[in-house]
N, C-alpha and C positions, 0 to 999 in steps of 0.2 A: 662581645656582641656579634662580631662577624663569625666567630666560631659557632655560636648558638644559631645564627641564621643559617649557617651552612648545614647544621644538623636538622633544622626544620625543613630545609629544602630537600635534604636527603630523605627524610621521613615522608614528605609529600610525594617525592618521586617513587618511593617504595610502594605506595598505595595509589598510584596514578591509574587513570583509566586505560592505559596502554595494555593491550591483551598480553597475557603471559601464557605462552604455549606450554601446557603441561604435557606429559607423555601421552601418546596417542591412546595407549591402553587405558589409562586413567580417565581421560576425557570421554572416551567412548562409554565407559561405565557410568559416568555422571550424567551423560545425555539421556540414558535410558531410564533413569530414576529421578523422582522429584528430589528437591533439595533436602527436605526434612527426612525423607527415607534414607538418603545417603548418609545423613548424620547418624541415624540409628544404626545403620550397618557398620559405620566406622567405629562407633562406640562398642558394639558387640565384639568386633574384631580386635579391640584395644589398640588399634593403630594410631588414632588421633592423640591418645594420651602421650605416647612416645614422641609424636611429632610436635605436640604442644610444648613439651618440655624442651626439646631441641630448639624449637623456634624461639622460645622465650630466651634461651641462653644466647642464641645467635643474634636475636634482636638487641639484647643488651650489649653484645659485642659491637654490633653495627652502630648503635648509638654512640658508643665510645669512639669508634673510628669509622668515618664515612668510606674509607677505602675498602671496607669489607663488604660492600654492596654486592659485588659480583658473586662472592661466596653465598650470600643470603639469597640472591635470585636463583642460584643453582639449587639450593636447598628447597626452595619453594617449588621449583620445577620437578624435583625428584619426588616430593611428597604429593604433588597435585592438589594443593590447598589454595583456597582463596578466602580472604577476610578471616584469618585464623582466630582472632580475638572474638569475633561474633560467634564462630562455630563453637568455641570453648564455652561460651555462655549457654548456647542452646543445648550442648551435650549435658551440661549441669542440670538444665531443666528436665531433660529426659530422665536423668537419674532420679530426680525428685518424683517424677511420675511413677516410677517403679516403686518407690517407697510408699507413695500414696495407695497403690494397689494392695500392698501388704497390709496397710491400715484398714482398708475396706474389707479384706478377708477376715481380719481380726474382728471387725464390727459384725460381720455376718455370723461368725462363730459365737460371738457374745449374744447376739439375738437368738440364735438357736438354743443356747443354754438358758436364756431367759424364758423362751417359750416352753422349754422342758420344765422349768421351775413352776411356771404358771399352770401347766397341766398337772403337775404333782400336787399343787395346792388347791385344785379345783374343789374338792369336797369342803375345804374351809370356806371357799367363796360361797358355796351353796348355804353353808351354815350361817355365814354373815348375812345372806339375803333373808333367811328365816328370822334371824335376830333383828334385822332391820325393820321387820313388820311391827315389832314392838319396840319402838325407840325408847330412850331413857325417859322421855316425858310420858309415854304411854305406860311405862312400868311403874309409875307413881300412882298412889291411891290415897284418898283422903281418910285419915284416921285420927279421931279426936281433935279435929280442927287443924291438922297439919298434914303435909304430904310426906309419905314414906314410900320407899321402894317395896314393890309387892313381895320380893324375896325376903323381906324382913318381917312380913306380917305373920301374926300368930292367929290360930283358929281354935275356937272351942267347939269341937265336933261331937254331936250326939248322934249315935247310930242305933236305930230301933231294929231289932232282929226278932223274927217269928221263930218259935221252936216247934218241935214235932208234936207236942201235946197242946197245941193252940195257945201256948203261953207266949208272952212277949217279954223281952228283956232289953234294957237300954245300956249302951256303953258310952261313957263320957271321956273323951280324949282331948288332949291339947297337942296340936301338931303344928309344924311349920309349913310354909307355903310350898316347899319343894317335896313334901311327903307324898308318895304315890298311894293311891287307894288300894293297890295290890298289897303293899306293906301293911296298911291298916286292916285289910281283910285277914291277912296272915295272923296278926295279933289277936283279932277277934276269935278266930278259929282256935287259937292256942288257949285263950281264956275259957272258951266253951269246953274244951277237952279237960282242962284242969278242974272244972266244976261239974263234970259229968252231964253236960247239957248237949243235946243233939239238934241239928237243923232238921227241917221237914224232909220227909222221904224224897229222894231223888236229887236233892241239892248237893250233897257231898259227892255224888257221882259225876256231877257236871259243874264243878267249881267255876270254870271259865264263863259260865252263863250268868253269874251273879254280878249285879251292878248296884250302884248307890243312887237312889232316886230322891232328889230334893223336890218335894212336892210344892213347897212355897214358891219356887221359881220355875217349876215344871221343867227340870233339867235332869237328864239321865247321864250319870258319870260312870264310864267304864273303868276297869281296873288299871289300865295303862295311863290314865290321866293323873295329874297332880292336883292337890287341893287348891293351889293358887289359880288353877284354870277357871274357877268360878268367878274370880275377879276379872280375869281377862275376857270372860264372856259378857261382861257388862252388868252382871247381877249386883244389885245393891243389897249388901248384907248388913244386918243389924249388928250392934255390939253386944258382947256378953254382959251378964249382970255385973261382973267386976269391971267392965269397961276397958279391959286390956287386950281383947282379942275379938275377932269377928265370930259371930255365932252362926252355926250351921246345924240343921237337923235333917238327917237323911234316913231313908229306909233301905235296909239290905234286902234285896229280893231278886228274883230271876228277871232277866231282860224282857221276856215275853209278858210277864205280869206288869212290869213297869210301863211297858208300851200300852197295854190295855188300859191301865189307870190314866195314862195321858190322854188316850182317846176318849175315855169317859168324861174327863175334865173338860176336854174341848167340846164335847156334845152338850155338856151342861151349860157352858158359856154360850154355845150356839142357841140353846133353848131359851136362855134368858134374853138374848138379843132378838129372837124371833117372836117374843111376846107382843112386839109392837109392829109386826110386819104389815098389819092391816092399815096402819097409819104411816105408811112410808112417805116421808116428806123430806124437808131439808135436814132432818136429823140423821138421815142414812144416805149412803152412797151405793150405787150399783157399779161394781167393778167387773170388767170382762177380762179374764185371764186367757191369754193366747199361749198354746203349748207348741213350740216349733218342733219338738221331738215327736209329736203325734200329728203331723201334717196340719199344723196350725189349728188344732182342735180348740174350740172356744168353750169356756165355762164362766157363767155369770154368777157372781156372789154379791149379796148385800152386806154392807159393813156399817155398823152404827158409828157415829162420830165418837172418837176416843178409842176405837179399836186399833190396836197396833198392827203393823205389817206382820209380825210374828203370829199373832192370833188369826189373822186372815189366812196365812199360810197353813196353820194348823187345820182350819176349816177346809181348805183346799185339799190337804192330804187325806182327810176323812172322806171328803166328797169323791175323790178319785180312787179311794181305796189304796193309797200309797203308804209305804211304811213310814212310821213316825221318825225314824232315824235317818231318813233320806235328807241329804244336804241340799237345800233348795233355797232359791232367791227369786226376787221379783225385780224386773228392770222396766224403767219407763224412759223413753227417749234416750236409750243407751246408758242410763245411769242406774246403778244398783240402789234400791230403796233401803233405807235404814230400818232394821227390824224393830228397833225400840221406839220409833216415832209413830204416832197415830197416822192412820191412812189419810184422814182428811187434811193433814198438814202437808201431804206430799202429792195427793191426787184430787181430782175433781169428779163429780158425778158422771158416769158413763165413760170414764177413761178406760183405755185398753192398755194392759201391761203384758209383758212376756215373763213366763216362768222359766227359770234356768236351773238345770240339774244335770247330773251325769247319767245318761241312759244305761250305761253298763252297771252302775250302782243299783239302779231300779231293777234291772233284770236279775241281778244277783240276789236281790231280796224277794223276787217274785215267788219262787218255789216255797220259801219259808213262810211267806205271807198266806199262801193258800192253806198251809197246814194249820196256822193259827186260826184262820176263819173256821176251818172244819172242826177244830177241837173246842173252841171257846164260844164262838158266836152262835153256832147251831145248837150247842149244848147237848150233844148226843155222844154216848160213850162207844157204841158199836160202830165199827168201821167197815165191816165186810159188805153191808147192804147200801153203802153210800153211793150216790150218783150226783151229777151236777146239773143244775137248771140255771136259766138266765132270766133276770128281771130287768125290765126296761120301762122307763117313764116317758113323759112327753119331751123331756130334754134329751132323749136318745142316749142317755147315759146307761150303759149296761153294767149290771152287777151279777156276779156269779155266786151261787150258794151251793154248798154241799148238804144234801138232805138224804134221809132214808125213809122207809115206809112209815116209821113211827113219828116222824117230825111233824109238829103241828103247823098248820098254815099260819096261825098267828105269830109263831116264832119266826117264820120266813118274812112276814111283814115287818116285824120289829127289826130283824136283821137288815132289811132294805133301808129302813129309816136311818139306822145308825151309819150305814155306809155312804149315803148321799148327804148326810149332815142335816137331816130334818129333825124337828122336835119329836121325841118318842110318842107324844100324845097326838100327833097329827093323824087324822083319820084317812085311811086309804082303802082301796079295794083291789084285789088281785083278779085279773081276768085271764082265763085260759080257755081257748077254743070257744070264744064268744060267750062264755058263761062265768059268772062270778063265783069264786071259790069261797067256801064257808070257812071263816077264820077259826071256828071251833073244831073243824075236822082235821084229820091226819092226812098225810100224803097218800097213804094206802087207799084212801077213799076217793082218790082222784085218778085220772089217767096220765098223770105226769110221769115222764121217763127221762132218761139221760139226754141232755142237750135241748130239751123243750124250752120254749120261750113263754114267759108270763108277763102280761102287760100290767102296769101299775097306774092307777088313776087316783088323784087326790080328791078328797071330798070337801 
């Protein structure tokens, strides 16, 4: 026990508060730097490791024999160390900090590689976003009382084709949902060639202009679309006679012709709805369409109850002389209106809605639309004597018409009615230079010239 007590006293004496005078050079170096910084410098110089090992050995010897205290104190003075065991622990922590820095660098490198992988897979991300638009539930369709994926649906397709001798022929095909109309057209052309049948003049020179027009649903399908797009559009297709496929009847025609037929169908619907305009009451709504693309220009339309938003948009396109293929929507209070739902289910009388479309798309169609009006609506074959006049009614809506000296005034009046969406039987009169134009006269009998304005009055 006395021996152990003596060792404890010696240990206590070794770490007493009495100052130990280190070499002046060492103490001067320690006074200039903080304690933690001194540890770092010692570790970098690798001096503490040697000192620690020697100290550990001497401490062990000191513990065995208290008489070695003088040698131990001398060693402490030579090394210039204090609280050696504490310093050893701190140096270990500094080493761990260095390892941690290496791990951080590795993490940074890993994140860089991950960013690179994300950039490389970005196209797939865009594809996923497109596919997400039609989730698995939206890709299901009711067929014979059960839900099946659209991609598994079969279609009984009938294509009516006009030939050069005013003859019509029908093709009956069974196709899958992923079949492109471009492939179907290629097969039709192949069969026509095998049977020595020809398309109308001009069609074969411009194959890209051919489209499939589904009249029952008022849908124009371009060649790059797939048959299943009809179901994605929300069209309710009947079943075939056999009951094992969806039935579709389409007309192969040029896009210009299909668009004209769509316009005529819209005008016919408009004429039917305006048979009751004199009795405008709770059965009809007045909807004001605001066009932000045209300085908030306002257009008021009447819609009978039961008229869908799509039908209202068709009337608007005709009224504004916009192309039928323009992608257009209506918004009310920031929400897009469902085109398949009747107007009176979503709006009230005298509501104001905004029309949304891409102005660049409209401008790209503009030049083509003028050509269509010139060739088909004015119904004149000679082009050299054509010039442009403007027609304006009380609603301040301007309509441009291409005419020539042989154009009848009645033709101009009919053209105006079609463009503003009025009943073709509506009685109007055309006023130029304060005089009413004779509907039975030709343009050459008037003083109309390029750029002149003609006022339109409803009777």
